[in-house]
PDB file with one MODEL, atoms N, CA, C and O in Angstrom:
MODEL        1
ATOM      1  N   MET A   1    -129.579 -55.513  10.838  1.00  0.00           N
ATOM      2  CA  MET A   1    -128.139 -55.488  11.014  1.00  0.00           C
ATOM      3  C   MET A   1    -127.607 -54.102  10.635  1.00  0.00           C
ATOM      4  O   MET A   1    -127.881 -53.598   9.546  1.00  0.00           O
ATOM      5  N   LYS A   2    -126.862 -53.510  11.525  1.00  0.00           N
ATOM      6  CA  LYS A   2    -126.314 -52.177  11.306  1.00  0.00           C
ATOM      7  C   LYS A   2    -125.160 -52.238  10.308  1.00  0.00           C
ATOM      8  O   LYS A   2    -124.338 -53.153  10.348  1.00  0.00           O
ATOM      9  N   LYS A   3    -125.108 -51.249   9.409  1.00  0.00           N
ATOM     10  CA  LYS A   3    -124.021 -51.171   8.435  1.00  0.00           C
ATOM     11  C   LYS A   3    -123.108 -50.014   8.794  1.00  0.00           C
ATOM     12  O   LYS A   3    -123.541 -49.009   9.357  1.00  0.00           O
ATOM     13  N   TYR A   4    -121.838 -50.173   8.457  1.00  0.00           N
ATOM     14  CA  TYR A   4    -120.819 -49.170   8.742  1.00  0.00           C
ATOM     15  C   TYR A   4    -120.075 -48.842   7.453  1.00  0.00           C
ATOM     16  O   TYR A   4    -119.874 -49.704   6.597  1.00  0.00           O
ATOM     17  N   TYR A   5    -119.670 -47.579   7.332  1.00  0.00           N
ATOM     18  CA  TYR A   5    -119.008 -47.119   6.116  1.00  0.00           C
ATOM     19  C   TYR A   5    -117.790 -46.277   6.464  1.00  0.00           C
ATOM     20  O   TYR A   5    -117.755 -45.597   7.489  1.00  0.00           O
ATOM     21  N   GLY A   6    -116.794 -46.337   5.587  1.00  0.00           N
ATOM     22  CA  GLY A   6    -115.608 -45.509   5.732  1.00  0.00           C
ATOM     23  C   GLY A   6    -115.257 -44.896   4.391  1.00  0.00           C
ATOM     24  O   GLY A   6    -115.650 -45.411   3.344  1.00  0.00           O
ATOM     25  N   LEU A   7    -114.517 -43.795   4.419  1.00  0.00           N
ATOM     26  CA  LEU A   7    -114.074 -43.135   3.194  1.00  0.00           C
ATOM     27  C   LEU A   7    -112.714 -43.697   2.813  1.00  0.00           C
ATOM     28  O   LEU A   7    -111.750 -43.588   3.571  1.00  0.00           O
ATOM     29  N   TYR A   8    -112.647 -44.301   1.627  1.00  0.00           N
ATOM     30  CA  TYR A   8    -111.427 -44.959   1.159  1.00  0.00           C
ATOM     31  C   TYR A   8    -110.714 -44.078   0.149  1.00  0.00           C
ATOM     32  O   TYR A   8    -111.330 -43.562  -0.783  1.00  0.00           O
ATOM     33  N   ASP A   9    -109.407 -43.907   0.339  1.00  0.00           N
ATOM     34  CA  ASP A   9    -108.559 -43.124  -0.562  1.00  0.00           C
ATOM     35  C   ASP A   9    -107.882 -44.097  -1.522  1.00  0.00           C
ATOM     36  O   ASP A   9    -107.004 -44.861  -1.120  1.00  0.00           O
ATOM     37  N   LEU A  10    -108.289 -44.069  -2.788  1.00  0.00           N
ATOM     38  CA  LEU A  10    -107.761 -45.004  -3.778  1.00  0.00           C
ATOM     39  C   LEU A  10    -106.277 -44.774  -4.054  1.00  0.00           C
ATOM     40  O   LEU A  10    -105.555 -45.728  -4.346  1.00  0.00           O
ATOM     41  N   GLN A  11    -105.810 -43.538  -3.969  1.00  0.00           N
ATOM     42  CA  GLN A  11    -104.404 -43.237  -4.236  1.00  0.00           C
ATOM     43  C   GLN A  11    -103.500 -43.756  -3.124  1.00  0.00           C
ATOM     44  O   GLN A  11    -102.404 -44.248  -3.393  1.00  0.00           O
ATOM     45  N   LEU A  12    -103.949 -43.651  -1.888  1.00  0.00           N
ATOM     46  CA  LEU A  12    -103.152 -44.118  -0.749  1.00  0.00           C
ATOM     47  C   LEU A  12    -103.440 -45.571  -0.393  1.00  0.00           C
ATOM     48  O   LEU A  12    -102.723 -46.171   0.408  1.00  0.00           O
ATOM     49  N   ASP A  13    -104.493 -46.140  -0.990  1.00  0.00           N
ATOM     50  CA  ASP A  13    -104.902 -47.516  -0.727  1.00  0.00           C
ATOM     51  C   ASP A  13    -105.159 -47.719   0.768  1.00  0.00           C
ATOM     52  O   ASP A  13    -104.680 -48.677   1.376  1.00  0.00           O
ATOM     53  N   ASP A  14    -105.924 -46.794   1.340  1.00  0.00           N
ATOM     54  CA  ASP A  14    -106.182 -46.819   2.773  1.00  0.00           C
ATOM     55  C   ASP A  14    -107.417 -45.977   3.093  1.00  0.00           C
ATOM     56  O   ASP A  14    -107.846 -45.149   2.289  1.00  0.00           O
ATOM     57  N   PHE A  15    -107.972 -46.200   4.262  1.00  0.00           N
ATOM     58  CA  PHE A  15    -109.109 -45.401   4.710  1.00  0.00           C
ATOM     59  C   PHE A  15    -108.626 -44.079   5.278  1.00  0.00           C
ATOM     60  O   PHE A  15    -107.538 -43.997   5.846  1.00  0.00           O
ATOM     61  N   LYS A  16    -109.447 -43.042   5.121  1.00  0.00           N
ATOM     62  CA  LYS A  16    -109.136 -41.731   5.690  1.00  0.00           C
ATOM     63  C   LYS A  16    -109.482 -41.773   7.179  1.00  0.00           C
ATOM     64  O   LYS A  16    -110.636 -42.008   7.538  1.00  0.00           O
ATOM     65  N   PRO A  17    -108.503 -41.549   8.039  1.00  0.00           N
ATOM     66  CA  PRO A  17    -108.752 -41.590   9.478  1.00  0.00           C
ATOM     67  C   PRO A  17    -109.859 -40.619   9.898  1.00  0.00           C
ATOM     68  O   PRO A  17    -109.900 -39.468   9.464  1.00  0.00           O
ATOM     69  N   GLY A  18    -110.745 -41.114  10.749  1.00  0.00           N
ATOM     70  CA  GLY A  18    -111.792 -40.265  11.311  1.00  0.00           C
ATOM     71  C   GLY A  18    -113.018 -40.066  10.448  1.00  0.00           C
ATOM     72  O   GLY A  18    -113.998 -39.483  10.913  1.00  0.00           O
ATOM     73  N   ILE A  19    -113.002 -40.535   9.195  1.00  0.00           N
ATOM     74  CA  ILE A  19    -114.166 -40.333   8.325  1.00  0.00           C
ATOM     75  C   ILE A  19    -114.887 -41.668   8.153  1.00  0.00           C
ATOM     76  O   ILE A  19    -114.550 -42.469   7.281  1.00  0.00           O
ATOM     77  N   ALA A  20    -115.883 -41.886   9.003  1.00  0.00           N
ATOM     78  CA  ALA A  20    -116.666 -43.120   8.992  1.00  0.00           C
ATOM     79  C   ALA A  20    -118.026 -42.817   9.604  1.00  0.00           C
ATOM     80  O   ALA A  20    -118.201 -41.814  10.296  1.00  0.00           O
ATOM     81  N   GLY A  21    -118.983 -43.697   9.339  1.00  0.00           N
ATOM     82  CA  GLY A  21    -120.313 -43.492   9.886  1.00  0.00           C
ATOM     83  C   GLY A  21    -121.213 -44.668   9.599  1.00  0.00           C
ATOM     84  O   GLY A  21    -120.805 -45.647   8.975  1.00  0.00           O
ATOM     85  N   THR A  22    -122.449 -44.559  10.064  1.00  0.00           N
ATOM     86  CA  THR A  22    -123.427 -45.620   9.855  1.00  0.00           C
ATOM     87  C   THR A  22    -124.414 -45.263   8.748  1.00  0.00           C
ATOM     88  O   THR A  22    -125.329 -46.033   8.455  1.00  0.00           O
ATOM     89  N   ASN A  23    -124.231 -44.115   8.144  1.00  0.00           N
ATOM     90  CA  ASN A  23    -125.104 -43.663   7.065  1.00  0.00           C
ATOM     91  C   ASN A  23    -124.253 -43.374   5.830  1.00  0.00           C
ATOM     92  O   ASN A  23    -123.396 -42.491   5.851  1.00  0.00           O
ATOM     93  N   TYR A  24    -124.494 -44.123   4.759  1.00  0.00           N
ATOM     94  CA  TYR A  24    -123.708 -43.989   3.529  1.00  0.00           C
ATOM     95  C   TYR A  24    -123.684 -42.544   3.036  1.00  0.00           C
ATOM     96  O   TYR A  24    -122.622 -42.008   2.720  1.00  0.00           O
ATOM     97  N   SER A  25    -124.848 -41.922   2.973  1.00  0.00           N
ATOM     98  CA  SER A  25    -124.948 -40.554   2.443  1.00  0.00           C
ATOM     99  C   SER A  25    -124.161 -39.552   3.279  1.00  0.00           C
ATOM    100  O   SER A  25    -123.567 -38.621   2.736  1.00  0.00           O
ATOM    101  N   SER A  26    -124.152 -39.738   4.587  1.00  0.00           N
ATOM    102  CA  SER A  26    -123.412 -38.825   5.463  1.00  0.00           C
ATOM    103  C   SER A  26    -121.908 -38.939   5.243  1.00  0.00           C
ATOM    104  O   SER A  26    -121.208 -37.928   5.184  1.00  0.00           O
ATOM    105  N   VAL A  27    -121.409 -40.166   5.123  1.00  0.00           N
ATOM    106  CA  VAL A  27    -119.977 -40.371   4.875  1.00  0.00           C
ATOM    107  C   VAL A  27    -119.610 -39.790   3.511  1.00  0.00           C
ATOM    108  O   VAL A  27    -118.560 -39.163   3.362  1.00  0.00           O
ATOM    109  N   GLU A  28    -120.469 -39.996   2.523  1.00  0.00           N
ATOM    110  CA  GLU A  28    -120.236 -39.443   1.187  1.00  0.00           C
ATOM    111  C   GLU A  28    -120.186 -37.912   1.243  1.00  0.00           C
ATOM    112  O   GLU A  28    -119.317 -37.294   0.629  1.00  0.00           O
ATOM    113  N   GLU A  29    -121.109 -37.313   1.972  1.00  0.00           N
ATOM    114  CA  GLU A  29    -121.172 -35.855   2.077  1.00  0.00           C
ATOM    115  C   GLU A  29    -119.938 -35.283   2.785  1.00  0.00           C
ATOM    116  O   GLU A  29    -119.365 -34.291   2.333  1.00  0.00           O
ATOM    117  N   ILE A  30    -119.534 -35.906   3.884  1.00  0.00           N
ATOM    118  CA  ILE A  30    -118.355 -35.446   4.624  1.00  0.00           C
ATOM    119  C   ILE A  30    -117.106 -35.568   3.751  1.00  0.00           C
ATOM    120  O   ILE A  30    -116.275 -34.661   3.713  1.00  0.00           O
ATOM    121  N   GLY A  31    -116.982 -36.695   3.054  1.00  0.00           N
ATOM    122  CA  GLY A  31    -115.826 -36.898   2.174  1.00  0.00           C
ATOM    123  C   GLY A  31    -115.785 -35.899   1.037  1.00  0.00           C
ATOM    124  O   GLY A  31    -114.723 -35.370   0.710  1.00  0.00           O
ATOM    125  N   ALA A  32    -116.938 -35.635   0.429  1.00  0.00           N
ATOM    126  CA  ALA A  32    -117.005 -34.678  -0.681  1.00  0.00           C
ATOM    127  C   ALA A  32    -116.695 -33.267  -0.195  1.00  0.00           C
ATOM    128  O   ALA A  32    -116.015 -32.506  -0.883  1.00  0.00           O
ATOM    129  N   GLU A  33    -117.192 -32.919   0.989  1.00  0.00           N
ATOM    130  CA  GLU A  33    -116.916 -31.589   1.549  1.00  0.00           C
ATOM    131  C   GLU A  33    -115.420 -31.419   1.802  1.00  0.00           C
ATOM    132  O   GLU A  33    -114.852 -30.364   1.517  1.00  0.00           O
ATOM    133  N   ARG A  34    -114.787 -32.460   2.336  1.00  0.00           N
ATOM    134  CA  ARG A  34    -113.343 -32.417   2.593  1.00  0.00           C
ATOM    135  C   ARG A  34    -112.579 -32.239   1.279  1.00  0.00           C
ATOM    136  O   ARG A  34    -111.689 -31.393   1.186  1.00  0.00           O
ATOM    137  N   ALA A  35    -112.926 -33.034   0.266  1.00  0.00           N
ATOM    138  CA  ALA A  35    -112.253 -32.944  -1.033  1.00  0.00           C
ATOM    139  C   ALA A  35    -112.487 -31.578  -1.674  1.00  0.00           C
ATOM    140  O   ALA A  35    -111.573 -31.009  -2.270  1.00  0.00           O
ATOM    141  N   PHE A  36    -113.702 -31.053  -1.556  1.00  0.00           N
ATOM    142  CA  PHE A  36    -114.028 -29.746  -2.134  1.00  0.00           C
ATOM    143  C   PHE A  36    -113.177 -28.651  -1.496  1.00  0.00           C
ATOM    144  O   PHE A  36    -112.606 -27.818  -2.200  1.00  0.00           O
ATOM    145  N   VAL A  37    -113.093 -28.650  -0.171  1.00  0.00           N
ATOM    146  CA  VAL A  37    -112.307 -27.629   0.537  1.00  0.00           C
ATOM    147  C   VAL A  37    -110.841 -27.721   0.135  1.00  0.00           C
ATOM    148  O   VAL A  37    -110.205 -26.701  -0.133  1.00  0.00           O
ATOM    149  N   LEU A  38    -110.301 -28.934   0.092  1.00  0.00           N
ATOM    150  CA  LEU A  38    -108.900 -29.100  -0.308  1.00  0.00           C
ATOM    151  C   LEU A  38    -108.673 -28.663  -1.749  1.00  0.00           C
ATOM    152  O   LEU A  38    -107.605 -28.151  -2.082  1.00  0.00           O
ATOM    153  N   SER A  39    -109.673 -28.861  -2.605  1.00  0.00           N
ATOM    154  CA  SER A  39    -109.526 -28.508  -4.022  1.00  0.00           C
ATOM    155  C   SER A  39    -109.445 -27.005  -4.239  1.00  0.00           C
ATOM    156  O   SER A  39    -108.917 -26.556  -5.256  1.00  0.00           O
ATOM    157  N   GLN A  40    -109.954 -26.232  -3.310  1.00  0.00           N
ATOM    158  CA  GLN A  40    -109.955 -24.779  -3.476  1.00  0.00           C
ATOM    159  C   GLN A  40    -108.542 -24.203  -3.411  1.00  0.00           C
ATOM    160  O   GLN A  40    -108.324 -23.056  -3.800  1.00  0.00           O
ATOM    161  N   ALA A  41    -107.585 -24.986  -2.925  1.00  0.00           N
ATOM    162  CA  ALA A  41    -106.201 -24.531  -2.812  1.00  0.00           C
ATOM    163  C   ALA A  41    -105.376 -24.847  -4.064  1.00  0.00           C
ATOM    164  O   ALA A  41    -104.196 -24.499  -4.121  1.00  0.00           O
ATOM    165  N   VAL A  42    -105.968 -25.492  -5.055  1.00  0.00           N
ATOM    166  CA  VAL A  42    -105.231 -25.852  -6.271  1.00  0.00           C
ATOM    167  C   VAL A  42    -105.644 -24.963  -7.433  1.00  0.00           C
ATOM    168  O   VAL A  42    -106.610 -24.205  -7.341  1.00  0.00           O
ATOM    169  N   ASP A  43    -104.891 -25.066  -8.535  1.00  0.00           N
ATOM    170  CA  ASP A  43    -105.140 -24.225  -9.702  1.00  0.00           C
ATOM    171  C   ASP A  43    -106.511 -24.440 -10.332  1.00  0.00           C
ATOM    172  O   ASP A  43    -107.119 -23.498 -10.839  1.00  0.00           O
ATOM    173  N   GLU A  44    -107.001 -25.683 -10.301  1.00  0.00           N
ATOM    174  CA  GLU A  44    -108.305 -25.994 -10.898  1.00  0.00           C
ATOM    175  C   GLU A  44    -109.237 -26.539  -9.818  1.00  0.00           C
ATOM    176  O   GLU A  44    -109.396 -27.753  -9.698  1.00  0.00           O
ATOM    177  N   PRO A  45    -109.854 -25.658  -9.033  1.00  0.00           N
ATOM    178  CA  PRO A  45    -110.728 -26.130  -7.957  1.00  0.00           C
ATOM    179  C   PRO A  45    -111.977 -26.828  -8.492  1.00  0.00           C
ATOM    180  O   PRO A  45    -112.399 -26.610  -9.627  1.00  0.00           O
ATOM    181  N   THR A  46    -112.539 -27.656  -7.653  1.00  0.00           N
ATOM    182  CA  THR A  46    -113.773 -28.363  -7.977  1.00  0.00           C
ATOM    183  C   THR A  46    -114.925 -27.377  -8.128  1.00  0.00           C
ATOM    184  O   THR A  46    -115.039 -26.412  -7.372  1.00  0.00           O
ATOM    185  N   SER A  47    -115.768 -27.636  -9.109  1.00  0.00           N
ATOM    186  CA  SER A  47    -116.959 -26.811  -9.317  1.00  0.00           C
ATOM    187  C   SER A  47    -117.985 -27.108  -8.236  1.00  0.00           C
ATOM    188  O   SER A  47    -118.146 -28.260  -7.835  1.00  0.00           O
ATOM    189  N   ASP A  48    -118.683 -26.075  -7.757  1.00  0.00           N
ATOM    190  CA  ASP A  48    -119.723 -26.329  -6.763  1.00  0.00           C
ATOM    191  C   ASP A  48    -120.989 -26.896  -7.391  1.00  0.00           C
ATOM    192  O   ASP A  48    -121.978 -27.112  -6.690  1.00  0.00           O
ATOM    193  N   ASN A  49    -120.978 -27.142  -8.698  1.00  0.00           N
ATOM    194  CA  ASN A  49    -122.127 -27.759  -9.372  1.00  0.00           C
ATOM    195  C   ASN A  49    -122.019 -29.280  -9.422  1.00  0.00           C
ATOM    196  O   ASN A  49    -122.941 -29.948  -9.891  1.00  0.00           O
ATOM    197  N   MET A  50    -120.903 -29.836  -8.944  1.00  0.00           N
ATOM    198  CA  MET A  50    -120.704 -31.283  -8.976  1.00  0.00           C
ATOM    199  C   MET A  50    -121.444 -31.945  -7.815  1.00  0.00           C
ATOM    200  O   MET A  50    -121.597 -31.357  -6.745  1.00  0.00           O
ATOM    201  N   THR A  51    -121.898 -33.172  -8.043  1.00  0.00           N
ATOM    202  CA  THR A  51    -122.524 -33.946  -6.968  1.00  0.00           C
ATOM    203  C   THR A  51    -121.435 -34.471  -6.032  1.00  0.00           C
ATOM    204  O   THR A  51    -120.254 -34.472  -6.378  1.00  0.00           O
ATOM    205  N   ASN A  52    -121.841 -34.913  -4.854  1.00  0.00           N
ATOM    206  CA  ASN A  52    -120.880 -35.497  -3.914  1.00  0.00           C
ATOM    207  C   ASN A  52    -120.141 -36.666  -4.547  1.00  0.00           C
ATOM    208  O   ASN A  52    -118.924 -36.784  -4.403  1.00  0.00           O
ATOM    209  N   LYS A  53    -120.866 -37.526  -5.243  1.00  0.00           N
ATOM    210  CA  LYS A  53    -120.269 -38.694  -5.907  1.00  0.00           C
ATOM    211  C   LYS A  53    -119.244 -38.255  -6.943  1.00  0.00           C
ATOM    212  O   LYS A  53    -118.163 -38.838  -7.022  1.00  0.00           O
ATOM    213  N   GLU A  54    -119.560 -37.245  -7.734  1.00  0.00           N
ATOM    214  CA  GLU A  54    -118.633 -36.748  -8.758  1.00  0.00           C
ATOM    215  C   GLU A  54    -117.359 -36.183  -8.127  1.00  0.00           C
ATOM    216  O   GLU A  54    -116.261 -36.395  -8.641  1.00  0.00           O
ATOM    217  N   ILE A  55    -117.508 -35.469  -7.020  1.00  0.00           N
ATOM    218  CA  ILE A  55    -116.338 -34.916  -6.331  1.00  0.00           C
ATOM    219  C   ILE A  55    -115.453 -36.045  -5.815  1.00  0.00           C
ATOM    220  O   ILE A  55    -114.234 -36.006  -5.983  1.00  0.00           O
ATOM    221  N   LEU A  56    -116.059 -37.046  -5.190  1.00  0.00           N
ATOM    222  CA  LEU A  56    -115.280 -38.171  -4.681  1.00  0.00           C
ATOM    223  C   LEU A  56    -114.562 -38.894  -5.813  1.00  0.00           C
ATOM    224  O   LEU A  56    -113.387 -39.235  -5.684  1.00  0.00           O
ATOM    225  N   ASP A  57    -115.257 -39.129  -6.918  1.00  0.00           N
ATOM    226  CA  ASP A  57    -114.642 -39.779  -8.078  1.00  0.00           C
ATOM    227  C   ASP A  57    -113.470 -38.961  -8.611  1.00  0.00           C
ATOM    228  O   ASP A  57    -112.417 -39.512  -8.929  1.00  0.00           O
ATOM    229  N   GLU A  58    -113.654 -37.657  -8.705  1.00  0.00           N
ATOM    230  CA  GLU A  58    -112.630 -36.745  -9.233  1.00  0.00           C
ATOM    231  C   GLU A  58    -111.343 -36.797  -8.413  1.00  0.00           C
ATOM    232  O   GLU A  58    -110.246 -36.699  -8.963  1.00  0.00           O
ATOM    233  N   TYR A  59    -111.480 -36.951  -7.109  1.00  0.00           N
ATOM    234  CA  TYR A  59    -110.312 -36.920  -6.230  1.00  0.00           C
ATOM    235  C   TYR A  59    -109.882 -38.290  -5.713  1.00  0.00           C
ATOM    236  O   TYR A  59    -109.055 -38.380  -4.807  1.00  0.00           O
ATOM    237  N   GLY A  60    -110.437 -39.351  -6.282  1.00  0.00           N
ATOM    238  CA  GLY A  60    -109.972 -40.694  -5.960  1.00  0.00           C
ATOM    239  C   GLY A  60    -110.411 -41.239  -4.611  1.00  0.00           C
ATOM    240  O   GLY A  60    -109.655 -41.942  -3.940  1.00  0.00           O
ATOM    241  N   TYR A  61    -111.635 -40.912  -4.217  1.00  0.00           N
ATOM    242  CA  TYR A  61    -112.199 -41.439  -2.973  1.00  0.00           C
ATOM    243  C   TYR A  61    -113.444 -42.257  -3.297  1.00  0.00           C
ATOM    244  O   TYR A  61    -114.099 -42.038  -4.316  1.00  0.00           O
ATOM    245  N   GLU A  62    -113.760 -43.201  -2.414  1.00  0.00           N
ATOM    246  CA  GLU A  62    -115.038 -43.899  -2.505  1.00  0.00           C
ATOM    247  C   GLU A  62    -115.477 -44.326  -1.114  1.00  0.00           C
ATOM    248  O   GLU A  62    -114.654 -44.565  -0.229  1.00  0.00           O
ATOM    249  N   VAL A  63    -116.776 -44.415  -0.941  1.00  0.00           N
ATOM    250  CA  VAL A  63    -117.339 -44.875   0.324  1.00  0.00           C
ATOM    251  C   VAL A  63    -117.422 -46.394   0.249  1.00  0.00           C
ATOM    252  O   VAL A  63    -117.961 -46.951  -0.707  1.00  0.00           O
ATOM    253  N   ARG A  64    -116.875 -47.063   1.281  1.00  0.00           N
ATOM    254  CA  ARG A  64    -116.889 -48.522   1.319  1.00  0.00           C
ATOM    255  C   ARG A  64    -117.526 -49.009   2.613  1.00  0.00           C
ATOM    256  O   ARG A  64    -117.395 -48.391   3.670  1.00  0.00           O
ATOM    257  N   GLU A  65    -118.212 -50.126   2.497  1.00  0.00           N
ATOM    258  CA  GLU A  65    -118.767 -50.755   3.686  1.00  0.00           C
ATOM    259  C   GLU A  65    -117.639 -51.436   4.456  1.00  0.00           C
ATOM    260  O   GLU A  65    -116.769 -52.070   3.860  1.00  0.00           O
ATOM    261  N   VAL A  66    -117.657 -51.301   5.789  1.00  0.00           N
ATOM    262  CA  VAL A  66    -116.627 -51.891   6.641  1.00  0.00           C
ATOM    263  C   VAL A  66    -117.285 -52.628   7.802  1.00  0.00           C
ATOM    264  O   VAL A  66    -118.471 -52.445   8.076  1.00  0.00           O
ATOM    265  N   SER A  67    -116.505 -53.457   8.473  1.00  0.00           N
ATOM    266  CA  SER A  67    -117.017 -54.152   9.662  1.00  0.00           C
ATOM    267  C   SER A  67    -117.101 -53.170  10.830  1.00  0.00           C
ATOM    268  O   SER A  67    -116.546 -52.073  10.769  1.00  0.00           O
ATOM    269  N   GLU A  68    -117.793 -53.569  11.884  1.00  0.00           N
ATOM    270  CA  GLU A  68    -117.897 -52.709  13.068  1.00  0.00           C
ATOM    271  C   GLU A  68    -116.515 -52.453  13.672  1.00  0.00           C
ATOM    272  O   GLU A  68    -116.227 -51.340  14.110  1.00  0.00           O
ATOM    273  N   GLU A  69    -115.671 -53.466  13.696  1.00  0.00           N
ATOM    274  CA  GLU A  69    -114.311 -53.313  14.228  1.00  0.00           C
ATOM    275  C   GLU A  69    -113.502 -52.312  13.391  1.00  0.00           C
ATOM    276  O   GLU A  69    -112.821 -51.448  13.944  1.00  0.00           O
ATOM    277  N   GLU A  70    -113.577 -52.427  12.078  1.00  0.00           N
ATOM    278  CA  GLU A  70    -112.872 -51.490  11.196  1.00  0.00           C
ATOM    279  C   GLU A  70    -113.406 -50.071  11.372  1.00  0.00           C
ATOM    280  O   GLU A  70    -112.644 -49.105  11.388  1.00  0.00           O
ATOM    281  N   TYR A  71    -114.725 -49.964  11.504  1.00  0.00           N
ATOM    282  CA  TYR A  71    -115.374 -48.668  11.719  1.00  0.00           C
ATOM    283  C   TYR A  71    -114.798 -47.983  12.953  1.00  0.00           C
ATOM    284  O   TYR A  71    -114.444 -46.806  12.905  1.00  0.00           O
ATOM    285  N   LYS A  72    -114.707 -48.717  14.051  1.00  0.00           N
ATOM    286  CA  LYS A  72    -114.171 -48.153  15.294  1.00  0.00           C
ATOM    287  C   LYS A  72    -112.714 -47.747  15.124  1.00  0.00           C
ATOM    288  O   LYS A  72    -112.296 -46.703  15.624  1.00  0.00           O
ATOM    289  N   GLU A  73    -111.941 -48.567  14.420  1.00  0.00           N
ATOM    290  CA  GLU A  73    -110.526 -48.254  14.200  1.00  0.00           C
ATOM    291  C   GLU A  73    -110.361 -46.991  13.351  1.00  0.00           C
ATOM    292  O   GLU A  73    -109.501 -46.159  13.640  1.00  0.00           O
ATOM    293  N   ILE A  74    -111.170 -46.847  12.320  1.00  0.00           N
ATOM    294  CA  ILE A  74    -111.103 -45.656  11.461  1.00  0.00           C
ATOM    295  C   ILE A  74    -111.422 -44.405  12.273  1.00  0.00           C
ATOM    296  O   ILE A  74    -110.759 -43.379  12.124  1.00  0.00           O
ATOM    297  N   LEU A  75    -112.424 -44.489  13.120  1.00  0.00           N
ATOM    298  CA  LEU A  75    -112.830 -43.326  13.913  1.00  0.00           C
ATOM    299  C   LEU A  75    -111.755 -42.858  14.892  1.00  0.00           C
ATOM    300  O   LEU A  75    -111.610 -41.658  15.123  1.00  0.00           O
ATOM    301  N   ILE A  76    -111.009 -43.788  15.464  1.00  0.00           N
ATOM    302  CA  ILE A  76    -110.040 -43.399  16.493  1.00  0.00           C
ATOM    303  C   ILE A  76    -108.609 -43.306  15.982  1.00  0.00           C
ATOM    304  O   ILE A  76    -107.726 -42.850  16.708  1.00  0.00           O
ATOM    305  N   SER A  77    -108.366 -43.725  14.756  1.00  0.00           N
ATOM    306  CA  SER A  77    -106.986 -43.782  14.279  1.00  0.00           C
ATOM    307  C   SER A  77    -106.457 -42.436  13.796  1.00  0.00           C
ATOM    308  O   SER A  77    -107.185 -41.642  13.199  1.00  0.00           O
ATOM    309  N   GLN A  78    -105.196 -42.201  14.064  1.00  0.00           N
ATOM    310  CA  GLN A  78    -104.488 -41.060  13.486  1.00  0.00           C
ATOM    311  C   GLN A  78    -103.927 -41.474  12.134  1.00  0.00           C
ATOM    312  O   GLN A  78    -103.913 -40.679  11.194  1.00  0.00           O
ATOM    313  N   LYS A  79    -103.476 -42.690  12.036  1.00  0.00           N
ATOM    314  CA  LYS A  79    -102.968 -43.253  10.789  1.00  0.00           C
ATOM    315  C   LYS A  79    -103.520 -44.657  10.727  1.00  0.00           C
ATOM    316  O   LYS A  79    -102.984 -45.558  11.372  1.00  0.00           O
ATOM    317  N   SER A  80    -104.584 -44.866   9.962  1.00  0.00           N
ATOM    318  CA  SER A  80    -105.223 -46.175   9.950  1.00  0.00           C
ATOM    319  C   SER A  80    -104.360 -47.204   9.233  1.00  0.00           C
ATOM    320  O   SER A  80    -103.635 -46.884   8.291  1.00  0.00           O
ATOM    321  N   ALA A  81    -104.451 -48.417   9.688  1.00  0.00           N
ATOM    322  CA  ALA A  81    -103.765 -49.524   9.040  1.00  0.00           C
ATOM    323  C   ALA A  81    -104.547 -49.917   7.794  1.00  0.00           C
ATOM    324  O   ALA A  81    -105.701 -49.521   7.627  1.00  0.00           O
ATOM    325  N   LEU A  82    -103.917 -50.696   6.920  1.00  0.00           N
ATOM    326  CA  LEU A  82    -104.648 -51.195   5.758  1.00  0.00           C
ATOM    327  C   LEU A  82    -105.742 -52.123   6.255  1.00  0.00           C
ATOM    328  O   LEU A  82    -105.489 -53.023   7.055  1.00  0.00           O
ATOM    329  N   LEU A  83    -106.941 -51.902   5.783  1.00  0.00           N
ATOM    330  CA  LEU A  83    -108.089 -52.665   6.252  1.00  0.00           C
ATOM    331  C   LEU A  83    -108.756 -53.381   5.092  1.00  0.00           C
ATOM    332  O   LEU A  83    -108.784 -52.877   3.970  1.00  0.00           O
ATOM    333  N   THR A  84    -109.286 -54.542   5.369  1.00  0.00           N
ATOM    334  CA  THR A  84    -110.080 -55.250   4.381  1.00  0.00           C
ATOM    335  C   THR A  84    -111.418 -54.540   4.258  1.00  0.00           C
ATOM    336  O   THR A  84    -111.982 -54.094   5.257  1.00  0.00           O
ATOM    337  N   SER A  85    -111.930 -54.433   3.034  1.00  0.00           N
ATOM    338  CA  SER A  85    -113.203 -53.741   2.858  1.00  0.00           C
ATOM    339  C   SER A  85    -114.041 -54.424   1.799  1.00  0.00           C
ATOM    340  O   SER A  85    -113.557 -55.243   1.017  1.00  0.00           O
ATOM    341  N   VAL A  86    -115.307 -54.063   1.799  1.00  0.00           N
ATOM    342  CA  VAL A  86    -116.244 -54.521   0.791  1.00  0.00           C
ATOM    343  C   VAL A  86    -116.642 -53.305  -0.026  1.00  0.00           C
ATOM    344  O   VAL A  86    -117.185 -52.345   0.522  1.00  0.00           O
ATOM    345  N   THR A  87    -116.383 -53.328  -1.328  1.00  0.00           N
ATOM    346  CA  THR A  87    -116.762 -52.212  -2.183  1.00  0.00           C
ATOM    347  C   THR A  87    -118.252 -52.281  -2.459  1.00  0.00           C
ATOM    348  O   THR A  87    -118.778 -53.340  -2.803  1.00  0.00           O
ATOM    349  N   LEU A  88    -118.927 -51.159  -2.309  1.00  0.00           N
ATOM    350  CA  LEU A  88    -120.370 -51.105  -2.564  1.00  0.00           C
ATOM    351  C   LEU A  88    -120.640 -50.992  -4.039  1.00  0.00           C
ATOM    352  O   LEU A  88    -121.798 -50.934  -4.452  1.00  0.00           O
TER     353      LEU A  88
ENDMDL
END
């Protein structure tokens, strides 16, 4: 059975549009890279010595398992709706 994952923003209580995949590590890496790049614009940027998981934790993101339907919606949405998810 194929698994699907999306990047969940804990502060917004919603999935990040366009950030989803079938490989947990890939979604984690993409999310951490996004958070790292955004952090470089603030007074205290993220250290490049942090793991992907640490970066996601620092900025309030987590990778969650989603249904195939939710996965497709996340990939095509500009503003995703609130979706039910399973926390890993």
